N, CA and C of each residue as an Amber inpcrd file, in Angstrom:
protein
   516
  26.8340000 -13.8920000   2.4360000  26.1270000 -13.4670000   3.4850000
  25.4940000 -11.8970000   3.1850000  24.5310000 -11.6000000   3.2370000
  24.1160000 -10.2860000   3.0030000  24.5610000  -9.3110000   4.0810000
  24.5630000  -8.0710000   3.8100000  24.6760000  -7.0100000   4.8650000
  23.8240000  -7.0830000   5.8200000  24.2010000  -6.4970000   6.9940000
  23.4320000  -6.5900000   8.1490000  22.8730000  -5.0980000   8.4300000
  21.7340000  -4.9440000   9.3910000  21.1580000  -3.7890000   9.4780000
  21.9830000  -3.3410000  10.8340000  22.4360000  -2.0400000  10.7750000
  23.0710000  -1.3780000  11.9670000  22.3950000   0.1030000  12.0880000
  22.0710000   0.4200000  13.3010000  21.8000000   1.7920000  13.6570000
  20.1400000   1.7720000  13.9840000  19.8660000   2.9210000  14.2930000
  18.4050000   3.3300000  14.5500000  17.8300000   4.4600000  13.7530000
  16.6520000   4.6500000  13.7160000  16.1890000   5.9600000  13.0420000
  14.8000000   6.2790000  13.3800000  14.3670000   7.3830000  13.8260000
  12.9110000   7.6580000  13.8360000  12.3390000   8.3380000  12.5490000
  11.2580000   7.9200000  12.2940000  10.7690000   8.3380000  10.9050000
   9.4490000   8.6870000  11.1080000   8.8640000   9.3610000  10.0480000
   7.4320000   9.9620000  10.2270000   6.3750000   8.9720000   9.6630000
   5.3750000   8.7430000  10.0120000   4.4330000   7.8990000   9.4020000
   3.1450000   8.8840000   8.8830000   2.8750000   8.6740000   7.5670000
   1.7290000   9.5840000   7.1490000   0.5860000   8.9500000   7.3320000
  -0.5090000   9.7390000   7.1770000  -1.9810000   9.4010000   7.2230000
  -2.2720000   7.7590000   6.6440000  -1.5370000   7.6900000   5.4630000
  -1.7990000   6.3220000   4.8650000  -1.0240000   5.2310000   5.3840000
  -0.3840000   5.5420000   6.3810000   0.7170000   4.5570000   7.1780000
   1.8680000   4.3010000   6.3830000   2.3110000   5.1270000   5.4210000
   3.7060000   4.8510000   4.8650000   4.8300000   5.6440000   5.6870000
   5.7650000   4.7420000   5.6450000   7.0880000   5.1620000   6.4010000
   8.2170000   5.1510000   5.4720000   9.1440000   6.1610000   5.5380000
  10.0570000   6.0320000   4.5550000  11.1640000   5.4010000   5.1800000
  11.6970000   4.3430000   4.3240000  12.8510000   3.3680000   4.8590000
  14.2000000   4.0570000   4.5970000  14.7740000   4.4400000   5.5830000
  16.3090000   5.1320000   5.3500000  17.0470000   4.3330000   4.5370000
  17.9880000   5.1240000   3.5310000  18.5600000   4.3230000   2.3160000
  19.4620000   3.1440000   3.0700000  20.0720000   3.5220000   4.1610000
  21.0820000   2.3110000   4.5830000  20.3990000   1.1400000   4.8850000
  19.1000000   1.2650000   5.2000000  18.2100000   0.1520000   5.4810000
  17.6630000  -0.5770000   4.1980000  17.3520000   0.4520000   3.2130000
  16.9160000  -0.2180000   1.9040000  17.9830000  -0.9990000   1.3760000
  19.1900000  -0.4850000   1.3700000  20.3310000  -1.3810000   0.7550000
  20.4950000  -2.7510000   1.2160000  20.1870000  -2.9660000   2.5960000
  19.9800000  -4.1720000   3.1460000  19.0100000  -5.1640000   2.6970000
  17.6450000  -4.4770000   2.7150000  16.6100000  -5.2030000   1.8860000
  16.8660000  -5.6430000   0.5130000  17.5770000  -4.7370000  -0.1500000
  17.9880000  -5.1190000  -1.6980000  18.8120000  -6.1840000  -1.8550000
  19.9400000  -6.0490000  -0.9960000  21.0160000  -7.0710000  -1.0740000
  20.3670000  -8.2640000  -0.6960000  19.4630000  -8.5430000   0.2140000
  19.1140000  -9.6850000   0.8110000  17.9220000 -10.2580000   0.1460000
  17.3650000  -9.8150000  -0.8870000  16.3600000 -10.1410000  -1.8480000
  16.9700000 -10.8690000  -3.0230000  16.8950000 -12.0560000  -3.0620000
  17.7690000 -12.8160000  -4.2300000  16.9990000 -12.4460000  -5.6660000
  15.7220000 -12.0260000  -5.6020000  15.3040000 -11.6970000  -6.8580000
  15.2650000 -10.0970000  -7.0710000  15.9680000  -9.2030000  -6.3340000
  15.9250000  -7.8490000  -6.6910000  16.9990000  -7.6300000  -7.6380000
  16.5520000  -6.5940000  -8.5080000  17.7450000  -5.9290000  -9.4280000
  17.1630000  -4.5450000  -9.5080000  18.1020000  -3.5450000 -10.1010000
  17.7870000  -2.2800000 -10.1740000  16.4500000  -2.1350000 -10.9860000
  15.6050000  -1.2410000 -10.2800000  14.2000000  -1.0770000 -10.9200000
  13.2280000  -1.9170000 -10.4230000  13.4670000  -2.8740000  -9.6070000
  12.4110000  -3.5900000  -9.0290000  12.2950000  -3.2080000  -7.5060000
  11.1530000  -3.6170000  -6.8090000  10.9980000  -3.2150000  -5.5800000
  11.3900000  -4.3920000  -4.7490000  12.4130000  -4.0340000  -3.5870000
  12.8140000  -5.1350000  -2.6570000  11.5680000  -5.5280000  -1.9420000
  11.5860000  -6.9970000  -1.6670000  10.6160000  -7.6210000  -0.8940000
  11.2450000  -7.8240000   0.5140000  10.0410000  -7.9060000   1.5460000
  10.5810000  -8.2060000   2.8310000   9.1120000  -8.7610000   3.5080000
   9.3860000  -9.1740000   4.7170000   8.2100000  -9.9920000   5.4980000
   8.0320000  -9.3450000   6.6250000   6.8000000  -8.7020000   7.0330000
   6.5910000  -8.0150000   8.4270000   6.0210000  -9.1810000   9.2140000
   6.6350000  -9.4520000  10.3460000   6.2250000 -10.2940000  11.3360000
   5.3800000  -9.4430000  12.5480000   4.2170000  -9.5190000  12.7870000
   3.5810000  -8.8760000  13.9370000   3.5420000  -9.7700000  15.1540000
   3.6770000 -10.7600000  15.0460000   3.9060000 -11.7900000  16.3950000
   2.5560000 -11.9540000  17.1130000   2.6470000 -12.1600000  18.4460000
   1.5120000 -12.4470000  19.1950000   0.9900000 -11.1930000  19.8110000
  -0.1550000 -11.4740000  20.7690000  -0.7660000 -10.2330000  21.3540000
   0.1830000  -9.4140000  22.2910000   1.1120000 -10.0120000  22.8200000
   2.0310000  -9.0530000  23.8050000   3.0860000  -8.3810000  22.9250000
   3.2270000  -8.7670000  21.6680000   4.4930000  -7.9720000  20.8000000
   3.9330000  -6.6030000  20.7020000   4.7830000  -5.5920000  21.0280000
   4.7000000  -4.3100000  21.1030000   5.3770000  -3.6200000  19.9410000
   5.8620000  -4.2850000  18.9320000   6.5350000  -4.0070000  17.8220000
   6.2450000  -4.9780000  16.6800000   6.7640000  -4.6000000  15.4670000
   6.7680000  -5.3190000  14.3220000   8.1160000  -5.6570000  13.9640000
   8.3820000  -6.6620000  13.3160000   9.7840000  -7.0920000  12.8870000
   9.7280000  -7.2990000  11.4360000  10.6380000  -6.5470000  10.6410000
  10.7200000  -6.4990000   9.2620000  11.8820000  -7.4490000   8.8460000
  11.7500000  -8.4570000   8.3460000  12.7170000  -9.3860000   7.9140000
  13.1460000  -9.2630000   6.3380000  14.4150000  -9.5220000   6.2490000
  14.8390000  -9.3730000   4.5820000  14.3670000 -10.8630000   4.2770000
  14.3310000 -11.0140000   2.8970000  13.8160000 -12.3560000   2.3820000
  14.7500000 -13.4690000   2.7460000  16.0920000 -13.2430000   2.6320000
  17.0750000 -14.3470000   3.0880000  16.7310000 -14.6780000   4.3930000
  16.4680000 -13.7100000   5.3920000  16.3980000 -14.0660000   6.7970000
  15.4030000 -14.8030000   7.0430000  13.9590000 -14.5710000   6.4410000
  12.7810000 -15.3290000   6.5810000  12.9910000 -16.6120000   5.8120000
  13.5990000 -16.8180000   4.8600000  13.8370000 -18.1160000   4.2830000
  14.6700000 -19.0980000   5.2310000  15.6690000 -18.4330000   5.9210000
  16.2460000 -19.2160000   6.7680000  15.5980000 -19.6800000   8.0070000
  14.8080000 -18.7160000   8.4600000  13.8720000 -19.0640000   9.7720000
  12.7880000 -20.1970000   9.1770000  12.2850000 -19.8970000   8.1400000
  11.3120000 -21.1290000   7.4290000  12.0350000 -22.4760000   7.4170000
  13.1650000 -22.2380000   6.8840000  14.0280000 -23.5900000   6.7300000
  14.2110000 -24.4190000   8.1300000  14.6320000 -23.4110000   9.1060000
  14.9950000 -24.0750000  10.2430000  13.5640000 -24.4680000  11.0740000
  12.5060000 -23.9710000  10.7730000  11.2020000 -24.4290000  11.4290000
  10.8550000 -25.7030000  10.6870000  10.9640000 -25.8820000   9.4620000
  10.6320000 -27.0070000   8.5570000  11.5910000 -28.0440000   9.0560000
  12.6590000 -28.0620000   9.8580000  13.3350000 -29.1840000  10.3290000
  13.0450000 -29.7370000  11.5370000  12.0710000 -28.9340000  12.2790000
  11.6060000 -29.3400000  13.4190000  10.3720000 -30.4980000  13.1240000
  10.2710000 -31.3460000  14.1230000   9.2780000 -32.4040000  14.0070000
   7.8950000 -31.8710000  13.7560000   7.4130000 -32.3220000  12.7900000
   5.8900000 -32.0320000  12.2980000   5.0140000 -32.0780000  13.4140000
   4.1690000 -31.1780000  13.7380000   3.1990000 -31.2000000  15.0390000
   3.6950000 -31.1260000  16.1540000   4.9970000 -30.7390000  16.4350000
   5.8310000 -30.4610000  17.6690000   5.3030000 -29.2290000  18.1620000
   5.2340000 -29.0460000  19.6590000   4.7830000 -27.6720000  20.1140000
   5.6680000 -26.5670000  19.6380000   7.0350000 -26.6170000  19.3660000
   7.8870000 -25.8240000  19.1480000   7.6730000 -25.4200000  17.5350000
   7.3610000 -26.3190000  16.8160000   7.1260000 -25.9830000  15.4100000
   5.8690000 -25.3590000  15.2670000   4.8070000 -26.0230000  15.9340000
   3.5130000 -25.2690000  15.8840000   3.6050000 -23.8410000  16.2900000
   4.1310000 -23.4130000  17.3620000   4.2780000 -22.1430000  17.8150000
   5.1970000 -21.0680000  17.0490000   6.3470000 -21.7320000  16.3400000
   7.0620000 -20.7220000  15.4920000   6.1070000 -20.7390000  14.3080000
   5.6250000 -21.5900000  13.6650000   4.7610000 -21.5310000  12.3420000
   3.5300000 -20.5300000  12.5410000   3.2280000 -20.6270000  13.8150000
   1.9620000 -19.5580000  14.1560000   2.5040000 -18.1100000  14.0380000
   3.8210000 -17.8990000  14.5660000   4.1380000 -16.5220000  14.5710000
   4.6840000 -16.1900000  13.2500000   5.6950000 -16.8860000  12.8700000
   6.5720000 -16.4000000  11.7430000   5.9680000 -16.6570000  10.2900000
   4.8410000 -17.4730000  10.1860000   4.1740000 -17.7790000   9.1550000
   2.5260000 -17.2040000   9.2560000   1.9450000 -17.5220000  10.1500000
   0.7720000 -17.0850000  10.3970000   0.5470000 -15.6660000  10.9200000
   1.3910000 -15.1730000  11.4590000   1.2880000 -13.7360000  12.0060000
   2.3560000 -12.8100000  11.3670000   2.3270000 -13.1010000   9.9900000
   3.1810000 -12.1430000   9.1950000   2.4200000 -11.7720000   7.8410000
   3.1550000 -10.8970000   7.0880000   2.5820000 -10.3740000   5.9200000
   3.8480000 -10.0850000   4.9390000   3.5700000 -10.4530000   3.6950000
   4.5860000 -10.0590000   2.7300000   4.3510000  -8.7170000   2.3840000
   5.5960000  -7.9680000   1.9970000   5.4010000  -6.5010000   1.7320000
   6.5610000  -6.1310000   0.8790000   6.4390000  -4.9220000   0.2440000
   7.6260000  -4.4490000  -0.5670000   7.7830000  -2.8990000  -0.1380000
   8.8710000  -2.4060000  -0.6010000   9.2430000  -1.0880000  -0.6330000
   9.2120000  -0.3290000  -1.7120000   8.3140000   0.5000000  -2.0240000
   7.9450000   1.1920000  -3.1070000   8.9520000   1.9940000  -3.8210000
   8.8520000   2.5420000  -5.0200000   9.6180000   3.1360000  -5.6820000
  10.4060000   4.4860000  -5.1130000   9.5140000   4.8890000  -4.1450000
   9.9750000   6.1360000  -3.4560000  10.7200000   5.8090000  -2.0250000
  10.7340000   4.5880000  -1.8970000  11.7240000   4.1230000  -0.5720000
  10.7770000   4.0420000   0.4350000   9.5170000   3.8440000   0.3170000
   8.2970000   3.6390000   1.4630000   7.6980000   2.4500000   1.4620000
   7.4820000   2.1310000   2.8140000   6.7210000   0.8550000   3.0400000
   5.4190000   1.1650000   3.6890000   4.2760000   0.5860000   3.2120000
   3.2050000   0.8620000   3.6340000   2.8160000  -0.1720000   4.9440000
   2.5880000   0.4080000   6.0250000   2.0780000  -0.5200000   7.1860000
   0.6200000  -0.5190000   7.2840000  -0.0250000  -1.6800000   7.2100000
  -1.3340000  -1.6030000   7.2700000  -2.1080000  -1.1130000   8.5700000
  -3.1130000  -0.4940000   8.4690000  -3.7190000   0.0150000   9.8190000
  -3.7900000  -0.8810000  11.0140000  -4.1200000  -2.3270000  10.7710000
  -4.3980000  -3.3020000  11.7460000  -3.0920000  -3.4130000  12.4480000
  -1.8940000  -3.2770000  11.7120000  -0.6020000  -3.2920000  12.4150000
  -0.0630000  -2.1560000  13.0460000  -0.3940000  -0.9440000  12.3940000
  -0.1740000   0.1650000  13.1260000  -0.9340000   0.2160000  14.5180000
  -2.3590000  -0.0750000  14.4190000  -3.2510000  -0.2100000  15.6090000
  -2.5810000  -1.1990000  16.7810000  -2.0490000  -2.1830000  16.2910000
  -1.5210000  -3.3810000  17.2840000  -0.5260000  -2.7050000  18.1230000
   0.5340000  -1.8970000  17.4780000   1.7200000  -1.4630000  18.2370000
   1.5200000   0.0920000  18.7180000   0.2710000   0.5710000  18.3660000
   0.1480000   1.8980000  18.7790000   1.0210000   2.9740000  18.0380000
   1.2240000   2.6940000  16.7050000   1.7480000   3.6540000  15.8120000
   0.9950000   4.7930000  15.3440000   1.2420000   6.0180000  15.7480000
   0.5540000   7.2330000  15.0670000   1.4110000   7.9620000  14.0870000
   1.9910000   8.9620000  14.5790000   2.6080000   9.6860000  13.4730000
   4.2070000   9.6060000  13.2150000   4.6810000   8.7330000  14.2040000
   6.0690000   8.5540000  14.1100000   6.7150000   7.1890000  14.4440000
   7.6910000   6.5350000  13.8110000   8.0590000   5.0820000  14.3220000
   9.4530000   5.1730000  14.4390000  10.0870000   4.2870000  15.2740000
  11.3230000   4.0470000  15.5730000  11.8260000   2.7300000  14.9890000
  12.8130000   2.8350000  14.2930000  13.5620000   1.5850000  13.6110000
  14.7530000   1.3000000  14.4580000  14.6810000  -0.0380000  14.9510000
  16.0330000  -0.4950000  15.7090000  16.5160000  -1.8740000  15.0090000
  17.7430000  -1.7460000  14.6930000  18.3990000  -2.6470000  13.9160000
  18.6880000  -4.0600000  14.7940000  18.4580000  -4.9820000  13.9800000
  18.6690000  -6.3550000  14.8150000  19.2940000  -7.2250000  13.8880000
  20.4460000  -6.8500000  13.3590000  21.0720000  -7.7070000  12.3650000
  20.4920000  -8.0880000  11.1420000  19.6330000  -8.9870000  11.0570000
  18.9940000  -9.5300000   9.8750000  17.4320000  -9.0120000   9.6750000
  17.2910000  -8.0930000  10.6960000  15.9730000  -7.6400000  10.7320000
  15.8390000  -6.3400000  11.4330000  14.7000000  -5.5940000  11.1800000
  14.4260000  -4.1470000  11.8920000  13.1680000  -4.4630000  12.6800000
  13.4520000  -3.9350000  13.8970000  12.0840000  -3.9010000  14.8840000
  11.6400000  -2.3120000  14.6360000   9.9660000  -2.3090000  14.5080000
   9.5260000  -1.1620000  14.2550000   8.6180000  -0.8000000  15.6770000
   8.9040000   0.1490000  16.1230000   8.1720000   0.6560000  17.6090000
   7.4680000   1.9170000  17.5520000   6.4210000   1.9400000  18.4110000
   6.0270000   3.4230000  18.5830000   6.9820000   4.2000000  19.3190000
   7.3490000   5.3750000  19.4590000   8.3990000   5.9480000  20.2360000
   8.1950000   5.7170000  21.6320000   7.0470000   5.6610000  22.1990000
   6.8370000   5.5870000  23.4770000   7.0330000   4.1010000  24.0100000
   6.6140000   3.0580000  23.3320000   6.7630000   1.6870000  23.4850000
   8.3110000   1.4660000  23.5580000   8.9740000   2.0190000  22.4180000
  10.5210000   1.8440000  22.4800000  11.1420000   2.2330000  23.8260000
  10.7650000   3.5210000  24.1560000  11.4550000   4.3090000  25.2500000
  11.2490000   3.2840000  26.4560000   9.8730000   2.6260000  26.8930000
   9.7110000   1.6900000  27.7370000  10.5780000   0.3930000  27.6030000
  10.7270000  -0.0210000  26.4830000  11.5540000  -1.2740000  26.1290000
  13.0170000  -0.9810000  26.4020000  13.5390000   0.1680000  25.9990000
  14.9480000   0.4910000  26.3430000  15.2020000   0.4940000  27.8190000
  14.4200000   1.0200000  28.7240000  14.4990000   0.9180000  30.1840000
  14.4180000  -0.4360000  30.5990000  13.5370000  -1.3640000  30.0850000
  13.6720000  -2.6660000  30.4010000  14.7560000  -3.5180000  30.1170000
  15.3580000  -3.2560000  28.8370000  16.6760000  -3.8570000  28.4350000
  17.7180000  -3.5630000  29.4010000  17.6400000  -2.2450000  29.7740000
  18.9050000  -1.6840000  30.7430000  18.7330000  -2.3590000  32.0520000
  17.5460000  -2.6400000  32.5540000  17.2130000  -3.3130000  33.8470000
  17.6310000  -4.8640000  33.6840000  17.5550000  -5.4010000  32.4740000
  18.0120000  -6.8930000  32.3510000  19.5710000  -7.1720000  32.0520000
  20.3750000  -6.0020000  32.1010000  21.7160000  -6.2030000  31.6190000
  22.4120000  -7.4730000  32.8480000  22.9350000  -8.3280000  32.4330000
  23.4550000  -9.1970000  33.2990000  24.7930000  -8.8330000  33.9430000
  24.8310000  -8.7220000  35.3350000  25.8620000  -8.4080000  36.1560000
  26.9780000  -7.5530000  35.4380000  26.6510000  -6.2160000  34.9590000
  27.6100000  -5.5010000  34.3280000  27.7890000  -4.3830000  35.1820000
  29.1020000  -4.1200000  35.8100000  29.3920000  -3.0900000  36.5360000
  29.2140000  -1.6790000  35.7100000  28.8100000  -0.7350000  36.3590000
  28.6480000   0.7510000  35.7410000  29.9830000   1.1640000  35.1180000
  29.7060000   1.3980000  33.7850000  30.9550000   2.0100000  33.1390000
  31.7690000   0.7850000  32.3480000  31.4260000  -0.3530000  32.7780000
  31.9910000  -1.5740000  32.0700000  31.9230000  -1.5980000  30.6330000
  32.6770000  -2.3260000  30.0480000  32.6190000  -2.5270000  28.4920000
  31.6570000  -3.7560000  28.1220000  30.3390000  -3.3090000  27.5350000
  29.5580000  -4.2560000  27.0960000  30.0400000  -5.4250000  26.5640000
  31.2450000  -5.3270000  25.8520000  31.8930000  -6.4880000  24.9710000
  32.3920000  -7.4120000  25.9950000  32.5230000  -7.0300000  27.1870000
  32.8100000  -8.0370000  28.0410000  32.0340000  -9.2940000  28.1920000
  30.6650000  -9.0090000  28.0280000  29.8200000 -10.0610000  28.0050000
  30.2410000 -11.3090000  27.0080000  30.6560000 -10.9050000  25.8860000
  31.0770000 -11.9340000  24.8380000  32.1730000 -12.7390000  25.4230000
  33.0320000 -12.2220000  26.1380000  34.0900000 -13.1710000  26.6900000
  33.4940000 -14.1070000  27.6950000  32.4320000 -13.8640000  28.3340000
  31.9190000 -14.8920000  29.3760000  31.1270000 -15.8660000  28.3790000
  30.6340000 -15.4970000  27.1950000  30.0970000 -16.6400000  26.4960000
  31.2600000 -17.6600000  25.8970000  32.3410000 -16.9500000  25.5600000
  33.3970000 -17.7730000  24.8670000  33.7670000 -18.7930000  26.1210000
  34.1190000 -18.1110000  27.3200000  34.7000000 -18.9700000  28.3990000
  33.6140000 -20.1730000  28.7100000  32.3470000 -19.8060000  28.6600000
  31.3310000 -20.6450000  28.9720000  31.2230000 -21.9170000  28.0470000
  31.3300000 -21.6130000  26.7420000  31.4470000 -22.6120000  25.6240000
  32.7490000 -23.1650000  25.4340000  33.8150000 -22.9550000  26.1950000
  35.0990000 -23.5520000  25.7590000  35.4090000 -24.4950000  26.9200000
  35.0990000 -25.8870000  26.6340000  35.3170000 -26.8040000  27.8530000
  36.8370000 -27.1710000  27.9700000  37.3160000 -27.5020000  29.0500000
  38.7700000 -27.7570000  29.2100000  39.6850000 -26.7140000  29.4740000
  39.0830000 -25.3850000  29.5470000  39.8950000 -24.2700000  30.0260000
  39.9540000 -24.0450000  31.3240000  40.9940000 -23.4570000  31.8450000
  41.1460000 -22.9180000  33.2100000  41.8860000 -23.8860000  33.9620000
């Protein structure tokens, strides 16, 4: 299993749409690209999603291959498969990180999420989300508003114990 993304970074976007991928994130893209070796450019997939997405998702090759495999196991022609193919195959682009550690974000994708001179990377395990700083700030407030019944100051990891209890039949 490849390393996972952790952390967040705000980076500059130049006039050509290039963003520097922080080294800690580049290492994950490299380790999760089966064809990568020193001197080669790590590959990734940019998913731009549906109209309402305000972010881009950057997936490692291993992660997108796992998603593709899971989609292919769904019934051909089913609404779920059609929808997932639409997003993860139809609304995506293959990309690579250049020799200087930069990723070029096409203008149409920058326009879609309102990206101008800076971008926020937020880790999501096997992917990175790319937001405009303003849209991410709005999302951060929305996430905090959706927190399930957590007392102020409570340990967020207590939510994991609720999951374990709910999935463990016969306890209690």
